[in-house]
C-alpha positions as CSV (number, residue, x, y, z in Angstrom):
1,M,0.0,0.0,-0.2
2,R,3.0,2.3,0.5
3,D,3.8,2.2,-3.1
4,L,0.4,3.6,-3.5
5,L,-0.4,6.2,-1.0
6,P,3.1,7.1,0.4
7,A,2.2,8.8,3.8
8,T,5.0,10.0,5.9
9,R,2.7,8.6,8.9
10,W,-0.6,7.8,9.4
11,R,-3.2,9.6,11.5
12,L,-6.7,8.2,13.1
13,L,-9.5,10.8,13.8
14,A,-13.1,9.6,15.3
15,S,-15.3,12.2,14.8
16,P,-18.7,13.0,16.7
17,N,-21.9,12.6,14.6
18,A,-22.6,16.0,12.5
19,G,-24.6,17.5,9.7
20,A,-23.8,16.8,6.3
21,A,-21.9,19.9,5.2
22,A,-19.7,19.5,8.2
23,N,-18.9,16.1,7.4
24,M,-18.1,16.8,3.8
25,A,-16.1,19.8,4.7
26,V,-13.7,18.2,7.1
27,D,-13.1,15.2,4.8
28,H,-12.1,18.0,2.4
29,A,-9.9,19.5,4.6
30,L,-8.3,16.2,5.3
31,L,-7.6,16.2,1.8
32,E,-5.8,19.4,1.9
33,H,-3.8,18.6,4.8
34,A,-2.6,15.0,3.3
35,A,-1.4,16.9,0.2
36,R,0.5,19.5,2.1
37,T,1.8,17.7,4.9
38,G,2.1,14.2,3.1
39,E,0.4,12.4,6.2
40,G,-2.1,9.8,5.7
41,V,-5.5,10.5,8.0
42,L,-8.5,7.7,8.6
43,R,-11.6,9.1,9.8
44,T,-14.9,7.5,11.1
45,Y,-17.7,9.6,11.6
46,G,-21.8,9.6,11.5
47,W,-24.7,11.8,10.8
48,A,-26.9,14.0,12.7
49,P,-29.7,14.7,11.2
50,R,-30.0,11.7,8.3
51,A,-28.4,13.1,5.1
52,L,-28.8,12.6,1.3
53,S,-25.8,12.7,-0.5
54,L,-24.9,13.0,-3.9
55,G,-22.0,11.9,-5.7
56,R,-19.8,14.9,-7.3
57,N,-20.9,14.3,-10.7
58,Q,-24.3,12.9,-10.1
59,R,-27.6,14.7,-11.4
60,G,-29.3,16.2,-8.7
61,A,-31.5,18.8,-9.6
62,G,-35.0,17.5,-11.1
63,V,-34.5,14.0,-9.6
64,F,-34.4,14.5,-5.8
65,A,-36.8,17.2,-4.1
66,P,-35.2,19.3,-1.5
67,A,-38.6,20.5,0.2
68,R,-39.1,16.9,0.7
69,A,-36.0,16.2,2.3
70,A,-36.5,19.4,4.5
71,E,-40.0,18.0,5.7
72,L,-38.6,14.9,6.9
73,G,-35.7,16.4,8.6
74,I,-33.0,15.1,6.0
75,D,-30.0,17.3,5.1
76,V,-28.7,17.1,1.6
77,V,-25.3,17.7,0.3
78,R,-22.9,17.1,-2.6
79,R,-19.8,14.8,-1.5
80,P,-16.5,15.9,-3.1
81,T,-16.1,12.3,-4.3
82,G,-17.7,10.4,-7.3
83,G,-20.5,8.0,-7.2
84,R,-24.3,7.9,-6.4
85,A,-27.1,9.0,-3.8
86,I,-26.5,7.7,-0.4
87,L,-29.0,7.9,2.7
88,H,-27.0,8.4,5.8
89,A,-28.5,7.5,8.9
90,R,-28.0,3.7,10.4
91,E,-24.2,3.6,9.3
92,H,-20.9,3.7,10.1
93,T,-19.0,6.0,7.5
94,F,-15.0,6.4,6.8
95,S,-13.0,8.5,5.0
96,L,-9.2,7.7,3.9
97,A,-7.1,10.6,2.8
98,A,-3.4,10.6,1.9
99,P,-1.0,11.7,-0.9
100,I,-0.9,9.4,-3.9
101,A,1.9,8.0,-6.2
102,A,1.7,9.4,-9.7
103,A,1.4,5.8,-11.1
104,A,-1.3,4.9,-8.9
105,S,-4.2,3.8,-11.2
106,V,-7.8,3.9,-9.5
107,A,-8.1,0.1,-10.1
108,R,-5.0,-0.7,-8.2
109,V,-5.7,2.0,-4.9
110,A,-9.6,0.4,-5.4
111,A,-8.1,-3.1,-5.3
112,V,-6.0,-2.5,-2.1
113,T,-8.4,-0.3,-0.5
114,A,-11.4,-3.2,-0.8
115,A,-8.8,-5.8,0.7
116,W,-7.9,-3.6,3.7
117,L,-12.0,-3.1,4.3
118,R,-12.5,-6.8,3.8
119,A,-9.7,-7.7,6.4
120,A,-11.3,-4.9,8.9
121,L,-14.9,-6.1,8.3
122,G,-13.7,-9.5,8.8
123,A,-12.5,-8.8,12.1
124,L,-15.9,-7.9,13.3
125,G,-17.3,-11.0,12.0
126,A,-18.7,-10.2,8.6
127,D,-17.7,-12.6,6.0
128,V,-18.0,-10.5,2.7
129,E,-16.5,-10.8,-0.7
130,V,-14.9,-8.7,-3.5
131,A,-17.5,-7.7,-6.0
132,A,-16.2,-8.7,-9.6
133,V,-18.6,-7.0,-12.0
134,R,-17.9,-7.0,-15.7
135,R,-20.4,-4.7,-17.4
136,R,-19.5,-1.1,-17.6
137,H,-21.9,1.1,-15.3
138,A,-23.9,3.7,-16.5
139,P,-23.1,7.4,-15.5
140,P,-24.4,8.2,-12.1
141,G,-28.2,9.8,-12.7
142,A,-31.4,8.6,-11.0
143,T,-29.7,5.7,-9.2
144,A,-28.7,4.7,-5.6
145,C,-25.2,3.8,-4.7
146,F,-26.8,0.4,-3.1
147,A,-28.5,-0.4,-5.7
148,E,-25.4,-2.7,-7.4
149,P,-21.8,-3.2,-6.3
150,A,-19.3,-1.9,-8.8
151,R,-16.0,-3.5,-9.6
152,G,-14.0,-3.8,-6.2
153,E,-16.8,-3.0,-3.8
154,L,-17.7,-5.5,-0.9
155,T,-20.8,-7.8,-1.0
156,W,-22.4,-10.1,1.1
157,R,-24.5,-12.9,-0.5
158,G,-24.6,-10.9,-4.1
159,R,-25.7,-7.9,-2.0
160,K,-23.6,-4.8,-1.4
161,L,-22.3,-3.8,1.9
162,A,-20.1,-1.3,1.6
163,G,-20.1,1.6,-0.7
164,V,-17.0,3.5,-1.4
165,A,-15.7,6.4,-4.0
166,Q,-12.6,8.4,-4.7
167,W,-11.5,12.0,-5.5
168,R,-8.1,13.3,-6.4
169,D,-6.8,16.6,-6.1
170,G,-3.7,18.5,-5.7
171,G,-1.4,14.8,-5.5
172,A,-3.6,13.5,-2.6
173,L,-6.6,10.8,-2.5
174,L,-9.8,11.2,-0.7
175,Q,-11.7,7.9,-0.5
176,Q,-15.0,8.2,1.3
177,G,-17.1,4.9,2.3
178,S,-20.5,3.8,3.9
179,V,-20.9,0.3,5.8
180,L,-24.5,0.2,6.6
181,V,-25.9,-0.9,10.0
182,D,-29.5,-1.1,8.7
183,D,-31.0,-0.5,5.5
184,D,-32.2,2.8,5.2
185,Q,-32.0,3.1,1.5
186,P,-35.6,2.5,0.3
187,L,-36.1,6.3,1.8
188,L,-34.4,7.7,-1.4
189,G,-37.7,6.5,-3.2
190,A,-39.7,9.6,-0.7
191,L,-36.8,11.9,-1.6
192,S,-37.3,11.4,-5.8
193,L,-39.0,12.9,-8.2
194,V,-38.5,9.8,-10.5
195,P,-38.5,6.5,-10.2
196,L,-35.2,5.2,-9.1
197,S,-33.6,2.5,-11.1
198,G,-32.8,-1.2,-9.4
199,M,-33.2,-0.8,-5.6
200,P,-32.9,-4.6,-4.1
201,P,-32.4,-4.7,0.0
202,A,-28.9,-3.7,0.7
203,A,-26.5,-6.1,2.9
204,T,-26.1,-4.7,6.5
205,L,-23.7,-5.5,9.5
206,R,-26.9,-6.2,12.1
207,E,-27.7,-8.9,9.0
208,T,-24.1,-10.5,8.3
209,I,-22.8,-10.3,12.1
210,G,-26.1,-10.4,13.8
211,R,-25.4,-6.9,15.8
212,E,-24.6,-3.3,15.4
213,P,-20.6,-2.5,16.0
214,G,-20.1,0.6,18.0
215,Q,-18.3,3.3,16.3
216,A,-14.9,2.5,19.0
217,E,-15.3,-0.9,17.8
218,F,-15.9,0.1,13.9
219,T,-12.7,2.2,14.3
220,R,-10.2,0.1,15.9
221,A,-11.0,-2.7,13.5
222,L,-10.5,-0.5,10.5
223,A,-7.3,1.0,12.0
224,D,-5.9,-2.4,13.1
225,A,-6.3,-3.4,9.3
226,L,-4.6,-0.2,8.1
227,A,-1.7,-0.3,10.4
228,Q,-1.0,-4.1,8.9
229,L,-0.9,-2.6,5.5
230,V,1.4,0.2,6.3
231,G,3.5,-1.7,8.6
232,D,3.1,1.2,11.3
233,A,0.5,2.2,14.2
234,L,-1.7,4.9,13.5
235,V,-1.1,8.2,15.5
236,P,-4.3,10.0,17.0
237,L,-5.3,13.1,15.6
238,A,-7.8,15.3,17.9
239,P,-11.0,16.6,16.6
240,L,-9.6,20.3,17.7
241,D,-6.5,19.7,15.7
242,P,-6.2,22.5,12.7
243,A,-5.5,19.4,10.6
244,A,-9.3,18.4,10.9
245,Q,-10.7,21.9,11.0
246,P,-12.2,23.2,7.8
247,G,-11.5,26.7,6.5
248,A,-14.5,29.2,6.1
249,A,-14.5,28.6,2.3
250,L,-14.8,24.6,2.4
251,A,-17.8,25.4,5.5
252,R,-19.4,27.9,2.8
253,L,-19.0,25.2,-0.1
254,Y,-21.0,22.6,1.0
255,R,-23.8,24.5,2.6
256,D,-24.2,26.2,-0.6
257,D,-27.3,25.2,-2.6
258,A,-25.3,26.1,-5.9
259,W,-23.1,23.8,-5.1
260,T,-25.4,20.7,-3.8
261,W,-27.6,21.2,-6.7
262,R,-25.2,22.5,-9.6
263,R,-26.3,19.6,-11.5
């Protein structure tokens, strides 16, 4: 992994639940921190209130209804990473920000991070598989992230358990991922102005391991698996550390409807 993500050291940040815009701004700030310092950061977090997130290049205007989301008390935000719509509620969310080697392809990074995440979830008792999808996915539109797995994503009995997406900027990588505890994805239908294509049940941690792991247990599983890959322990990063504090411009960006509904 070091040849792909050559971080000088790795940090660990377990954040409390936060609103959608704040969560995205922190992840973006960690990407900038990785590009600036050469450090890698693994972050885990949750959502309060529930949120709908759109992929960076996904169509949202005319597909999802902001008024309906407001009525249900659901935040709406556009992620810095790609991919498709996710309803964030009962789940564990993580991000990985790190400098990236120039020769590191999307496929190679996805394969390595899938192996890392599989090992971490295996430590929790989840017997998951890496999807081998052959057909090309259509551009993100009126589709949900958990409707079907992309190549390299994790599944349980053929159903998607973890959704991941990447973004690269300034010589660094941001990978965001959601691992469902319970399946809240059908709520996307209540927020949609058009029929959503393909909404089979998603796999969940409660189903795969028979219980809900807490954030501390989930964080430790991810951190231990990452430490094995990089050959070094992760150094804690405090939530109030300047590296974990987004600047005013980032905070404004993810609260701005012009960004959220730009497509």
